[in-house]
N, C-alpha and C positions, 0 to 999 in steps of 0.2 A: 504494500500500500504506500501511496505517496508519489513523489514526482521523480523517483530514481529512474523510471523507464518512460521517457518522454517520446520516444520514437524519433528524436532528433539525431542528425548525423554526428553531433558532437557530444551527446549526452554522456556516454560511458566509453568513448574511444580514447584509450590512454595516450596514443600518439597525438591526436588532435588537441586533446585537453592540455597536454604538457607543452605542445608547441604554442598554443594560445596563451598559456600561463606565462611562458618565457617572454613572449612579445609584449603582453599586456602589463607585466610587472614593471617594465621600463616606464610605461605611461603612468602607472599607479604611483611609482616613486616620484615622478614629477608632480603629480597631483598632491601627494602628501607634503612635498617640499613647499608647494604653493600655499597650503593651509598653514604650515608652520610660519611662513613669511607673511601671513595675513593677506595673501593674494589668491584665495580660493576662487575659482571661476567655474560657473557664474555665481555671483552672490544673488540672493533672493530678497531684493529690497521690499517686495510686497508681502514678505512673511516675517514680520517683526516678533517672532515668538508666539504668535496668536494661534489659538486652536479653533477658530471659527472660519467659516468660508467653505470652499470645496477644493481641496488639493487634487491636482490631476497631472498626468504626464502625456505628452504627445511624442510618438516615435515616428520619425520620417523615414520610411523605407526607401525613399529615393536616395537617401544619403548613406544608409547602413551598408557596410561592406562585409559583414559577417566576421569581424575580427575577434569577437568574443571578449573584448576588453571589458565590457559591462559585466559579464558573468564572472570574470576573474576579479574585478574590482569588488564585486559583492562578496565573493568568497573571502577576500582579504579583509574587508571591512568587518565582517561578522564571524570570521573563522569557521565557516560552514564546513562540516565534515565531508569527507570524500563520499561520492556516490549520490549525494542529494544537492539540490540547487534552490536558492531563493530566486535567482534570475538566470535565465539561460537563453540560448538562441536556437530556434528550430531551423534546421537546414533541410531543404528539399532539392533534389536534382530532377531536371526535366529534360525530355527529349531523348534522342539516341545519337550516338556518334555518327557523323562529326558535328551535328547540330545539337549541342547540349547547353544547358544553362543551370544556374542555381538561384534559389530565392532564400531570403533570410527573414525570419519572423522572431524578433526578440520577445521573450515572454516573462511575465512576472505576475504577482497578485494584481487583480484588477481594481481592488478597493471599491467594490460596487456600492452604489447608493442603496441597493436592497440586497445585502449579502446573505446568500443561502447558508453560509458557514455559521454566521451569528445565530440564525434561527435554529440550526441543528445542535448547537452546543448546549449540553445539559447542565453545565456548571456556570454558564455565563462567562467563561474565560475568554471567549471571543467576543469582541465588542467593537463598536464604531464610534470614533471621536466626533466632535462637532464639526471638524473640518473634513470629515469623510474618510479619514484613514482608519482602516480596519486592523486591529491589533489583537494580540493574545496575552492574557495575564499569565505569566509563567508559573506563578505560585498557586494559581487556581486550576490550571489545566491538568486533567488526569490522563491525557493521552489515549482517550477512548477511540479516537479515529473517526468519529461521526462527522466532524467538520471537514476532514480530509475527503471523505466519501461524498459530502454534500457539495463541495466546490466543483462547479461545472468546467473550470478551467485547469484543473489538475495542478493548481498552484501551491497546494499545501503538502507538507511531508512530515513524517515523524522523525524528529531529530534524535539520532541514535545515541548522542552523548547527553543531551539535556533531558531526554525522555519526555518530550512535550511535542505538541503540534507546532510547526514552525513555518515561516513564509517571509516574503518581502514585506517590509514595513514602510516603504517609501523613504527609508533612512530618516525617520522623523526626528531622531536625536540630533541630526544635522539641520533639518528643516526648522526645528524650533529655535535654532540659533541663527537662522537666516542663511544657511549654507545649503547648496544643492546636494541631492543624493550622490553617492559615490559613482554610480553608473553614469550619471549625467556629467559629472566632472571629468570622468575618464574617457568618455567617447571621443576618439580623435576626429570623427567625421561630424561631430555636433549634430547627431541624429536625434538626440533626446532633448526635450524642453519640459521644464517642470515649473509649476506655479499654482496660483489660486484662480480657479475659474470664476469665482464670484467677483473678482476684480477685473473690470474691462481693460485696465491698464497693464495687466500682467502679460508676460510673454506668451503663455499658453492661450489666453483669451484672444490676443491679437492674431496668433497663428491659426487658431481654429476659425476665426472670422475671415481669414484670407484664403484658406484652402479647404477643400472637402476632406473629411476624415471619417473613419469607420471604427466600430468597436467589434469585439469578438462576440459571436452568438447573441445578437441583439434581440432575437425572438424570445429569449428566456426572460426578458424583462428585469434583469438584475441591474441595469444601468451602470456599466463599467466606467471607471474614471481613467482608464488607459485608452488613448485614441491612436489610430494608425493612419498615417498619410501615405498614399501610394500603394495600399494593400489591394491585391486582387481578390475577387470573390473566392477563387479557388483556395488561396491562402487562409482566408477567414473560415471557410468551410472545413478545412483540414486541421484547424487549430485544436 
């Protein structure tokens, strides 16, 4: 149970993961240095430590190169155990030789407006903040797995070390201090944008107002807070 088996071309491939890890660690090192120097980019001026509004992420697939820096940055930020992922990139190959191509679909918790995981949790360990971020109270979670089964995006997993349900938190420990999530800071292609949808001046609001975007499995009615620009219907159907 959990997200160890995503069907992604990179999920459990040691060669690909290790290669991506080596490449991305260089970027992470630069990002960490920037934080130390007080130059974390991008800063979130619209998030002055508030817990109100609606935080969201936009992922521009026109920019994504499938480098996996986001997944490695997330691993480093939270010391995620091997075999499970808070954030990952689903890779699909299309066509046949010599006409082949690849598509990339970065994945993470969708921080839904109507989260099925919260409804399924018997201990109320899973909850949603006023800003829409869905979190897990580690001291309340009993690792029953009901939230993992309820998530239609396969975004949750059972942490083998902490013995709790785990997932992406939008790096809210950074956001509450006005700093972007680790995956956003690390992305070399600037494919990720994060901010408050309730603020029309935020980068995410401006981006969504200027280009069409889609969410995963919209018919479920969960109202995800992760949006994709440039996603094909095939990618969304296969998510």
